[in-house]
C-alpha positions as CSV (number, residue, x, y, z in Angstrom):
1,M,88.4,99.3,79.4
2,I,87.2,95.8,80.1
3,K,87.4,93.3,77.2
4,I,84.7,90.8,76.6
5,K,85.4,88.0,74.1
6,L,82.6,86.1,72.5
7,V,84.0,82.7,71.3
8,V,81.7,81.0,68.8
9,P,82.2,78.3,66.1
10,C,80.8,80.4,63.3
11,K,79.3,83.8,62.5
12,E,75.7,84.4,63.5
13,Y,75.9,81.5,65.9
14,I,74.3,83.8,68.4
15,E,71.8,86.1,66.8
16,H,72.1,89.9,66.8
17,V,75.2,90.0,69.0
18,F,76.3,93.6,68.7
19,E,72.8,95.0,68.5
20,T,72.0,93.3,71.8
21,F,75.3,94.6,73.3
22,E,74.5,98.2,72.4
23,E,70.9,98.0,73.5
24,L,72.0,96.7,76.9
25,N,74.6,99.5,77.2
26,Q,71.9,102.2,76.5
27,L,69.5,100.6,78.9
28,E,72.1,100.6,81.7
29,K,72.8,104.3,81.1
30,I,69.1,105.1,81.4
31,E,68.8,103.0,84.5
32,K,72.1,104.5,85.9
33,I,73.6,101.2,86.6
34,D,77.0,101.8,88.2
35,Y,79.9,100.0,86.7
36,E,82.5,102.1,88.5
37,N,83.1,104.3,85.4
38,V,84.4,101.4,83.4
39,E,83.8,100.9,79.7
40,F,83.2,97.6,78.0
41,E,84.4,96.3,74.7
42,L,82.9,93.3,72.9
43,E,84.8,91.2,70.3
44,E,83.6,88.1,68.5
45,V,86.2,85.3,68.0
46,V,85.3,82.5,65.6
47,V,87.1,79.2,66.2
48,V,86.3,75.5,65.7
49,A,86.1,73.3,68.9
50,D,89.3,71.3,68.2
51,R,91.4,74.6,67.9
52,V,90.1,76.3,71.1
53,R,93.0,75.2,73.3
54,E,95.4,77.0,71.0
55,L,93.8,80.4,71.6
56,N,95.7,83.0,73.5
57,L,92.9,85.3,74.5
58,D,93.5,88.8,75.9
59,A,90.3,89.2,77.7
60,D,88.8,90.0,81.1
61,V,85.9,87.6,80.6
62,I,84.9,85.1,77.9
63,I,81.3,84.3,76.7
64,S,80.7,81.0,74.9
65,R,78.3,78.1,74.7
66,G,78.0,74.4,75.1
67,L,81.1,72.3,74.4
68,L,83.2,75.4,73.5
69,S,82.4,76.8,76.9
70,K,83.4,73.6,78.6
71,I,86.8,73.5,76.8
72,L,87.5,77.2,77.5
73,K,86.9,76.7,81.2
74,E,89.4,73.8,81.3
75,S,92.1,75.7,79.3
76,N,91.7,79.3,80.8
77,E,92.5,79.0,84.5
78,F,92.6,82.8,85.2
79,I,89.9,84.2,82.8
80,P,86.3,83.7,83.9
81,V,84.1,82.0,81.3
82,V,80.3,82.7,81.1
83,D,78.1,80.0,79.7
84,T,75.5,81.4,77.4
85,P,72.4,79.5,78.4
86,V,70.3,77.7,75.8
87,Q,67.0,78.6,77.3
88,G,63.7,76.8,76.8
89,I,62.5,79.4,74.4
90,D,65.6,78.8,72.2
91,L,64.9,75.1,72.0
92,I,61.2,75.5,71.4
93,R,61.9,78.0,68.6
94,C,64.4,75.6,67.1
95,L,62.0,72.6,67.4
96,Y,59.2,74.6,65.7
97,D,61.6,75.5,62.9
98,C,62.5,71.9,62.6
99,K,58.9,70.8,62.4
100,A,58.1,73.4,59.8
101,R,61.1,72.4,57.7
102,F,61.2,68.6,58.1
103,G,57.7,67.7,59.2
104,R,56.9,65.4,62.1
105,K,60.0,63.4,62.1
106,K,61.9,62.0,65.2
107,V,64.4,64.5,66.4
108,A,67.8,63.9,68.1
109,V,69.0,66.9,70.3
110,I,72.7,66.6,70.8
111,G,74.7,68.9,73.1
112,S,76.3,69.4,76.4
113,L,74.2,68.7,79.5
114,N,73.7,72.4,80.3
115,M,72.2,73.0,76.8
116,I,69.8,70.1,76.5
117,Y,68.8,69.2,80.0
118,G,65.0,68.4,80.1
119,V,64.5,68.8,76.3
120,E,62.2,65.7,76.2
121,N,59.7,67.6,78.2
122,F,58.9,69.7,75.0
123,T,57.6,66.6,73.1
124,D,54.0,67.4,73.9
125,I,54.4,71.1,73.4
126,V,55.8,71.0,69.8
127,D,54.2,67.6,69.0
128,L,57.5,66.0,67.9
129,P,59.2,62.8,69.1
130,I,62.4,64.0,70.8
131,Q,65.4,62.1,72.1
132,S,68.5,63.7,73.8
133,Y,72.2,62.7,73.6
134,V,74.7,64.3,76.0
135,L,78.0,65.4,74.2
136,N,81.0,65.6,76.6
137,D,83.7,65.7,74.0
138,I,83.8,67.0,70.4
139,T,85.3,63.7,69.3
140,E,82.1,61.9,70.3
141,S,79.8,64.0,68.1
142,S,80.0,61.6,65.1
143,R,79.4,58.6,67.3
144,L,76.4,60.1,68.9
145,V,75.0,61.1,65.4
146,D,75.4,57.5,64.3
147,L,73.8,56.3,67.5
148,A,70.8,58.6,67.0
149,A,70.4,57.3,63.4
150,R,70.3,53.8,64.7
151,D,67.7,54.8,67.2
152,G,65.5,56.0,64.3
153,C,66.2,59.7,64.5
154,E,65.9,61.5,61.1
155,V,66.8,65.1,62.1
156,I,69.7,66.3,64.3
157,L,69.5,69.5,66.4
158,S,73.0,70.4,67.6
159,G,76.1,72.6,67.2
160,L,77.9,73.4,64.0
161,S,80.3,70.4,63.6
162,T,77.7,67.9,64.7
163,C,75.1,69.3,62.2
164,K,77.7,69.1,59.4
165,Y,78.4,65.4,60.0
166,A,74.6,64.7,60.2
167,E,74.1,66.3,56.8
168,K,77.1,64.4,55.4
169,I,75.5,61.0,56.2
170,G,72.1,62.1,54.9
171,L,70.2,63.2,58.0
172,G,68.4,66.4,58.4
173,A,70.2,69.0,60.6
174,L,69.4,72.3,62.2
175,L,71.7,74.5,64.3
176,I,70.5,75.4,67.8
177,R,70.9,79.1,67.9
178,T,71.0,81.4,71.0
179,G,68.4,84.1,71.0
180,K,68.8,87.7,72.1
181,E,67.2,87.1,75.5
182,S,69.7,84.4,76.4
183,F,72.7,86.4,75.1
184,R,71.5,89.5,77.0
185,Q,71.5,87.5,80.2
186,A,75.0,86.2,79.5
187,L,76.2,89.8,78.9
188,I,74.9,91.0,82.2
189,E,76.6,88.1,84.0
190,A,79.8,88.7,82.0
191,K,79.9,92.3,83.0
192,R,79.4,91.5,86.7
193,L,82.0,88.7,86.6
194,A,84.5,91.0,84.7
195,L,84.3,93.7,87.4
196,V,84.8,91.1,90.2
197,S,87.6,89.5,88.3
198,R,89.3,92.9,87.6
199,R,89.1,93.8,91.3
200,E,90.5,90.4,92.3
201,Q,93.3,90.7,89.7
202,E,94.2,94.2,91.0
203,K,94.3,92.9,94.5
204,A,96.4,89.9,93.5
205,Q,98.7,92.1,91.5
206,R,99.2,94.4,94.5
207,Y,100.0,91.4,96.7
208,Q,102.3,90.0,94.0
209,T,104.1,93.3,93.6
210,I,104.5,93.6,97.4
211,L,105.9,90.1,97.5
212,N,108.2,90.6,94.6
213,Y,109.7,93.7,96.1
214,A,110.1,92.1,99.5
215,Y,113.7,91.4,100.6
216,E,112.6,88.0,101.9
217,G,111.9,85.0,99.8
218,V,108.2,83.9,100.3
219,I,106.9,80.4,99.4
220,A,103.4,79.1,100.2
221,V,102.4,75.5,99.7
222,D,99.2,73.6,100.2
223,Q,98.8,70.3,102.2
224,T,100.0,68.3,99.2
225,G,103.1,70.4,98.6
226,R,101.7,72.3,95.7
227,I,103.1,75.9,95.3
228,S,100.6,78.8,95.5
229,V,103.1,81.6,96.2
230,F,106.7,81.9,95.0
231,N,108.0,85.4,94.8
232,T,111.0,86.9,92.9
233,A,113.3,86.9,96.0
234,A,112.6,83.2,96.5
235,Q,113.5,82.4,92.9
236,E,116.7,84.5,93.1
237,T,117.8,83.2,96.5
238,L,117.2,79.5,95.6
239,S,118.5,80.0,92.0
240,I,115.3,78.7,90.4
241,S,115.3,79.4,86.7
242,K,111.8,78.1,85.8
243,P,109.7,81.2,85.1
244,N,106.3,79.9,86.4
245,V,106.2,77.5,89.3
246,I,102.7,78.2,90.6
247,G,100.8,75.0,90.8
248,C,104.0,72.8,90.6
249,S,105.0,70.4,93.4
250,I,107.9,71.5,95.7
251,L,109.4,68.1,94.8
252,D,109.8,69.2,91.2
253,I,111.2,72.7,91.9
254,V,113.3,72.6,95.1
255,P,116.3,70.3,95.1
256,A,116.5,67.5,97.8
257,G,117.9,68.6,101.1
258,K,117.1,70.0,104.5
259,F,115.4,73.1,103.1
260,R,112.9,71.0,101.0
261,N,112.3,68.7,104.0
262,M,111.5,71.7,106.0
263,L,109.0,72.9,103.4
264,L,107.2,69.5,103.3
265,S,107.2,68.9,107.1
266,S,104.3,69.7,109.3
267,D,106.6,71.5,111.9
268,E,106.7,75.3,112.3
269,Y,110.0,77.2,112.5
270,Q,110.8,80.4,114.2
271,E,114.2,82.1,113.5
272,D,116.0,79.0,112.3
273,I,119.2,78.8,110.2
274,I,119.2,76.2,107.4
275,T,121.8,75.5,104.8
276,Y,120.7,75.4,101.2
277,Q,123.4,74.6,98.6
278,S,126.2,76.2,100.7
279,V,124.0,79.3,101.4
280,Q,122.9,80.0,105.0
281,L,119.2,80.9,105.1
282,A,117.4,82.6,108.0
283,V,114.0,80.8,107.9
284,K,110.6,81.2,109.4
285,K,107.6,78.9,108.8
286,V,104.0,79.2,110.0
287,G,100.8,77.3,109.1
288,I,97.9,78.8,107.1
289,F,94.6,78.1,108.7
290,L,91.0,78.5,107.4
291,R,88.2,78.1,109.9
292,D,90.7,76.4,112.3
293,K,91.7,73.9,109.7
294,K,95.2,73.9,108.3
295,V,95.3,74.4,104.5
296,G,99.0,74.9,104.0
297,D,102.2,76.6,105.1
298,V,104.0,79.8,104.3
299,V,107.8,80.1,104.6
300,T,109.8,83.2,104.6
301,F,113.6,83.2,104.3
302,Q,116.6,85.3,103.5
303,D,120.2,84.8,102.7
304,V,122.2,85.7,105.9
305,T,124.7,87.7,103.7
306,G,121.7,89.6,102.3
307,I,120.6,90.6,105.8
308,Q,124.1,91.9,106.5
309,E,124.1,93.8,103.2
310,M,120.7,95.3,103.9
311,E,122.0,96.3,107.4
312,R,125.0,98.0,105.7
313,K,122.7,99.9,103.3
314,I,120.4,101.0,106.1
315,R,123.3,102.3,108.2
316,K,124.7,104.1,105.1
317,K,121.4,105.9,104.7
318,I,121.4,106.8,108.4
319,H,124.9,108.1,107.8
320,L,123.8,110.2,104.9
321,R,120.8,111.5,106.8
322,G,122.9,113.5,109.2
323,H,125.2,111.3,111.3
324,V,128.3,112.4,109.4
325,A,131.5,114.1,110.4
326,K,131.9,117.3,108.4
327,H,135.3,118.5,109.5
328,T,138.8,117.2,108.6
329,F,142.3,118.1,109.8
330,D,142.5,120.5,106.8
331,D,139.8,122.6,108.4
332,I,141.8,123.4,111.5
333,L,143.5,126.8,111.2
334,Y,146.9,127.2,112.9
335,R,150.4,128.7,112.7
336,S,151.6,127.5,116.0
337,T,153.9,124.6,116.6
338,K,151.7,123.4,119.4
339,I,148.6,122.8,117.2
340,R,150.7,121.3,114.5
341,E,152.1,118.8,116.9
342,T,148.6,118.1,118.3
343,I,147.3,117.4,114.8
344,E,150.2,115.0,114.1
345,I,149.4,113.1,117.3
346,A,145.7,113.0,116.4
347,K,146.5,111.7,112.8
348,H,148.7,109.0,114.3
349,F,145.9,108.0,116.8
350,S,143.3,107.9,114.0
351,K,145.1,105.0,112.3
352,A,144.5,102.8,115.3
353,D,141.0,101.5,116.3
354,S,141.5,102.2,120.0
355,N,139.3,104.4,122.1
356,I,140.5,108.0,122.5
357,L,140.0,110.4,125.3
358,I,140.2,114.0,124.2
359,V,140.9,116.4,127.0
360,G,140.7,120.2,126.8
361,E,139.0,123.3,128.2
362,T,135.7,124.5,126.9
363,G,135.9,125.9,123.4
364,T,139.3,124.3,122.4
365,G,137.7,122.4,119.5
366,K,137.3,118.9,120.9
367,E,134.4,117.9,118.5
368,M,136.3,119.3,115.5
369,F,139.3,117.1,116.4
370,A,136.9,114.1,116.9
371,Q,135.4,114.6,113.5
372,S,138.8,115.0,111.9
373,I,140.0,111.8,113.6
374,H,137.0,109.9,112.2
375,N,137.5,111.2,108.7
376,H,141.1,110.2,108.8
377,S,140.4,106.7,110.0
378,K,139.4,103.5,108.2
379,R,135.8,104.1,109.6
380,K,135.4,107.3,107.5
381,N,132.7,105.7,105.3
382,G,130.7,104.8,108.4
383,P,128.4,107.0,110.5
384,F,129.7,109.6,113.0
385,V,127.3,109.9,115.9
386,A,127.8,112.7,118.4
387,I,126.0,113.3,121.7
388,N,126.6,115.8,124.5
389,C,126.3,113.8,127.7
390,A,125.7,117.0,129.7
391,A,122.8,118.2,127.6
392,L,120.3,115.5,128.6
393,P,118.9,114.2,131.9
394,E,120.0,110.7,132.9
395,N,116.9,108.8,131.8
396,L,116.7,110.5,128.5
397,L,120.4,110.1,127.9
398,E,120.2,106.4,128.6
399,S,117.4,105.8,126.1
400,E,119.2,107.9,123.5
401,L,122.4,105.9,123.9
402,F,121.0,102.4,124.2
403,G,117.6,102.7,122.5
404,Y,114.4,101.1,123.8
405,V,111.6,98.7,122.8
406,E,107.9,99.5,122.5
407,G,106.3,99.8,125.8
408,A,109.6,100.1,127.7
409,F,108.3,103.3,129.5
410,T,105.5,105.8,129.3
411,G,105.8,107.8,126.1
412,A,108.0,105.2,124.4
413,M,107.7,105.4,120.6
414,K,105.6,102.8,118.9
415,G,107.9,100.1,117.5
416,G,110.8,101.2,119.8
417,K,113.8,103.2,118.8
418,P,117.4,102.3,118.1
419,G,120.0,104.0,120.3
420,F,123.1,106.0,119.2
421,F,125.3,103.0,119.7
422,E,123.3,101.0,117.1
423,L,123.2,104.0,114.7
424,A,127.0,104.3,115.0
425,H,127.6,100.6,114.1
426,G,130.5,100.4,111.7
427,G,131.6,103.9,112.5
428,T,132.4,106.2,115.4
429,I,130.4,107.5,118.4
430,F,131.6,110.8,120.1
431,L,130.6,111.2,123.7
432,D,131.2,114.8,124.6
433,E,131.4,115.9,128.3
434,I,131.8,112.3,129.4
435,G,132.5,113.4,132.9
436,E,128.9,114.4,133.4
437,I,127.3,110.9,133.2
438,S,125.9,109.2,136.3
439,H,127.4,106.1,138.0
440,K,124.5,104.0,136.6
441,L,125.3,105.0,133.0
442,Q,129.0,104.6,133.7
443,S,128.3,100.9,134.5
444,R,126.3,100.4,131.3
445,L,128.9,102.2,129.2
446,L,131.6,100.0,130.7
447,R,129.8,96.9,129.6
448,V,129.6,98.3,126.0
449,L,133.3,98.9,126.0
450,Q,134.1,95.4,127.4
451,E,131.5,93.3,125.5
452,R,130.9,95.4,122.4
453,E,127.2,94.7,122.7
454,I,124.1,96.6,124.0
455,V,120.7,95.7,125.3
456,R,117.8,98.1,124.6
457,I,115.8,99.4,127.5
458,G,112.9,97.0,128.3
459,D,114.5,94.2,126.2
460,D,116.5,91.1,126.9
461,K,117.9,90.8,123.4
462,V,121.6,91.3,123.0
463,I,122.7,93.4,120.0
464,P,126.4,93.2,118.9
465,I,127.9,96.5,117.8
466,D,131.1,97.5,116.1
467,V,131.9,101.1,117.1
468,R,134.9,103.2,118.0
469,I,134.4,105.4,121.0
470,L,135.8,108.9,121.1
471,A,135.2,110.6,124.5
472,A,135.9,114.2,125.4
473,T,136.0,116.1,128.7
474,N,137.0,119.5,130.2
475,K,137.3,117.9,133.6
476,N,140.1,116.3,135.5
477,L,138.9,112.7,135.3
478,E,141.9,111.4,137.2
479,H,140.9,113.6,140.2
480,M,137.2,112.5,139.8
481,V,138.4,108.9,140.0
482,K,140.3,109.6,143.2
483,I,137.3,111.2,144.9
484,G,134.9,108.4,143.6
485,D,133.0,110.5,141.0
486,F,134.1,108.5,138.1
487,R,134.7,104.7,137.7
488,E,138.4,103.8,137.5
489,D,137.8,100.9,135.2
490,L,135.8,103.0,132.8
491,Y,138.4,105.7,132.9
492,Y,141.2,103.3,131.8
493,R,138.9,101.8,129.1
494,L,138.3,105.3,127.7
495,N,141.8,106.5,128.2
496,V,143.6,104.0,125.9
497,L,144.9,107.0,123.8
498,K,144.8,110.5,125.3
499,L,144.8,113.6,123.2
500,M,145.5,116.9,125.0
501,L,144.2,120.0,123.3
502,P,146.0,123.2,124.4
503,P,144.0,126.2,125.5
504,L,144.1,129.3,123.3
505,R,146.5,131.1,125.7
506,E,149.1,128.5,124.9
507,H,149.1,129.2,121.2
508,R,148.3,132.9,120.9
509,E,150.2,133.2,117.7
510,D,147.2,131.5,116.0
511,I,144.8,134.3,117.1
512,P,145.4,136.7,114.2
513,L,144.8,133.9,111.7
514,L,141.6,132.8,113.5
515,V,140.4,136.4,113.8
516,D,140.7,137.0,110.0
517,F,138.7,133.8,109.4
518,F,136.0,134.5,112.0
519,I,135.6,138.1,110.9
520,Q,134.9,137.1,107.3
521,E,132.7,134.2,108.4
522,G,130.6,136.5,110.6
523,L,130.1,139.0,107.8
524,M,127.0,137.3,106.3
525,D,125.7,139.8,103.7
526,C,128.0,142.6,104.8
527,E,130.7,144.1,102.6
528,H,134.4,143.0,103.0
529,I,135.9,144.3,106.2
530,I,139.6,144.6,107.1
531,I,140.9,144.3,110.7
532,T,144.1,146.1,111.4
533,D,147.3,144.5,112.8
534,A,147.0,146.6,115.9
535,A,143.5,145.3,116.5
536,K,144.7,141.7,116.0
537,K,147.6,142.3,118.4
538,E,145.1,143.7,121.0
539,L,142.9,140.6,120.7
540,S,146.0,138.4,121.0
541,E,146.7,139.9,124.4
542,W,143.3,139.4,126.0
543,S,142.1,136.6,128.2
544,W,139.8,134.1,126.4
545,E,138.2,132.1,129.1
546,G,136.1,130.3,126.5
547,N,139.1,129.7,124.2
548,I,138.4,129.5,120.4
549,R,134.6,129.5,120.8
550,H,134.9,132.6,122.9
551,L,137.0,134.3,120.3
552,Q,134.7,133.2,117.5
553,N,131.6,134.6,119.2
554,F,133.4,137.9,119.8
555,C,134.6,138.2,116.2
556,E,131.0,137.6,114.9
557,R,129.7,140.4,117.1
558,L,132.6,142.6,116.0
559,A,131.8,142.1,112.3
560,V,128.1,142.7,112.8
561,L,128.5,145.9,114.9
562,C,131.3,147.4,112.8
563,K,130.0,150.5,110.9
564,G,133.0,151.0,108.7
565,K,135.1,148.8,106.4
566,I,138.1,148.8,108.8
567,I,138.1,147.4,112.3
568,D,140.7,149.2,114.5
569,I,141.8,148.9,118.1
570,H,139.1,151.5,119.0
571,D,136.4,149.2,117.7
572,V,137.9,146.2,119.5
573,N,138.1,148.0,122.8
574,K,134.5,149.3,122.5
575,C,133.2,145.7,121.9
576,S,135.3,144.3,124.7
577,D,133.4,146.2,127.4
578,N,130.3,144.3,126.6
579,Y,132.2,141.0,126.6
580,K,133.9,141.7,129.9
581,L,137.3,141.0,128.5
582,E,140.3,142.3,130.4
583,K,144.0,142.7,130.2
584,V,145.8,141.5,133.3
585,T,149.3,142.3,134.7
586,L,152.0,140.3,133.1
587,D,153.5,137.8,135.5
588,K,157.3,137.7,135.6
589,D,157.4,133.9,135.5
590,M,155.3,134.0,132.3
591,Q,157.3,136.6,130.3
592,G,158.8,135.4,127.1
593,S,156.7,132.3,126.9
594,S,154.9,133.6,123.9
595,A,156.0,135.6,120.8
596,L,153.3,138.2,121.6
597,G,153.7,138.1,125.4
598,L,151.1,136.5,127.6
599,Y,148.7,138.4,129.7
600,R,147.5,136.2,132.5
601,S,143.7,135.9,133.0
602,E,142.0,135.8,136.4
603,R,141.8,132.0,136.1
604,E,145.6,131.8,135.6
605,K,146.1,134.0,138.6
606,I,144.1,131.7,140.8
607,L,145.8,128.6,139.5
608,L,149.3,130.1,140.1
609,V,148.5,131.3,143.6
610,L,146.9,127.9,144.5
611,E,150.1,126.1,143.3
612,R,152.2,128.6,145.3
613,V,150.4,128.0,148.6
614,K,150.0,124.2,147.9
615,Y,146.3,124.5,147.4
616,N,145.5,126.0,150.8
617,K,142.2,127.8,150.2
618,S,142.5,130.2,153.1
619,K,146.0,131.4,152.2
620,A,145.1,131.6,148.5
621,A,142.0,133.8,149.2
622,A,144.1,136.1,151.4
623,E,146.8,136.5,148.8
624,L,144.2,137.2,146.1
625,G,142.4,139.7,148.3
626,I,139.1,137.9,148.3
627,S,137.0,135.9,150.8
628,R,137.3,132.1,151.0
629,T,133.6,131.9,149.8
630,T,134.3,134.1,146.8
631,L,137.3,131.9,146.0
632,W,135.2,128.7,146.1
633,R,132.6,130.4,143.8
634,K,135.2,131.5,141.3
635,M,136.9,128.1,141.2
636,K,133.5,126.4,140.5
637,E,132.7,128.9,137.7
638,M,136.1,128.5,136.2
639,N,136.1,124.7,136.5
640,I,139.2,124.7,138.6
641,E,139.7,121.4,140.4
642,T,142.2,120.6,143.1
643,I,143.4,117.5,144.9
């Protein structure tokens, strides 16, 4: 609904107001004039001229006439005012009425210039002597009437208050009324202006809403220092309590100092830091140009502490979006002394902020320990970002770790992308299989560890970071350093604290507990299944080359394939054929080392023989009853490294 307010000094000041309004509406419907499905409402407001400035009009557009219209335009900056024209036909009609009522007397026509311009030209038409007097201010009306009387005028044609004064001093008076034709024309213009005004207001409100919800303070000033934009963030940051500063001078709003001087200067600023009342502001300033001519400046700024707080919130949201450590030390199942001691060491390490190197065979739970360390540290509320260094090719791994800017390479995301080190700011980054990274990435990683800063690919901007690095490997990094496959300086940077995770064969007493848990976890929608002690003992005596992960996968398969409610040794042996698990001959040197007795796997055999022959491959192959080539292949498959 668009509201049109007709402001007049008295009722029937404009003839047939509402009839004309309805007739125009009906005609527009017939002619299918499109007003964007908007309805219009007309209200008449009666007010004398000297009280107009006190009005608080809730309107989209105002219609008025003469001096009232002039005052309304001056006092309503944001509401368009349509002047109802006093057309020639209105004046002629009024002059004929005057002649019929008062005879052929000299007539004074008093009104604003837009009302009475050229009225003397009607002298010959109506056969009356006419003299015009321009009324610029309501306070002049009585003076102009007196002047007209001295000039020999006997009848006054004017507005309401002027006519009243003329009658008071004994002159004839007649109100100049606006006819239907003139008012209809004003209504058409009012509707057009109201729609334009509504669209402009909606646009302005959108911009203002955007500005008010921006994190940055925004101020725009013209060439004289007058404010045209001053958003909510600017008021809050600068502690300006005055509610409406638009149109005010910067000198009256912003206290004296470097920030105000910057606002009033002709210089532009890019990424400057300025102190304002003990607050550090990050400031940018650019000129506003219209047709190559500078018309003002716009300044954006933000409290530096606000930037840091926003960064913290963003990183927290990233943390909640998936970069989070799910496991704690309470999730680690064990009965063995060895795992208990390992957990105690890990808890002790977690209290420090030093880098940790986690070493263990495949499937020993390196990431679970890494997550537990993070959740037990002072960084637990920060992000935990994990990446497997062996899962990605070198170029992709580099871009994932360090991020890149737009256009850094073919296929780079528009706007660039932050790397995992940036995402881990304030928290922990876990680099699994660290031994797989190339020499190039080892050099870049070393810089991160030394300088605690990164540079995105394709950029020269240095980004400081605060991260704790947990690295994990199943390789012998010391040996890799000796043969030149891993940088020595990087190794010692990563290996500040070293956590050794024992393989499953060294804590077999945990296998029954793990089996119970994995069997139930693998059930999904199946009924409850019991695994017998004999079956658990059988599983405890097998080789688990993949350690806990290997055991977990086997138990899941066992739970799915089990047809009864009880898993016995027969079921275990049946499934083991598919998994190529085997019992091996018990070595005399290993007897008694475990409560359940250790059955040595093929990997253990090879390691023991290699030690016995001092790593002579030919002698080891002969003792094992295999060729040297087969020995090399098995060592590679089983990740056995020798000096």
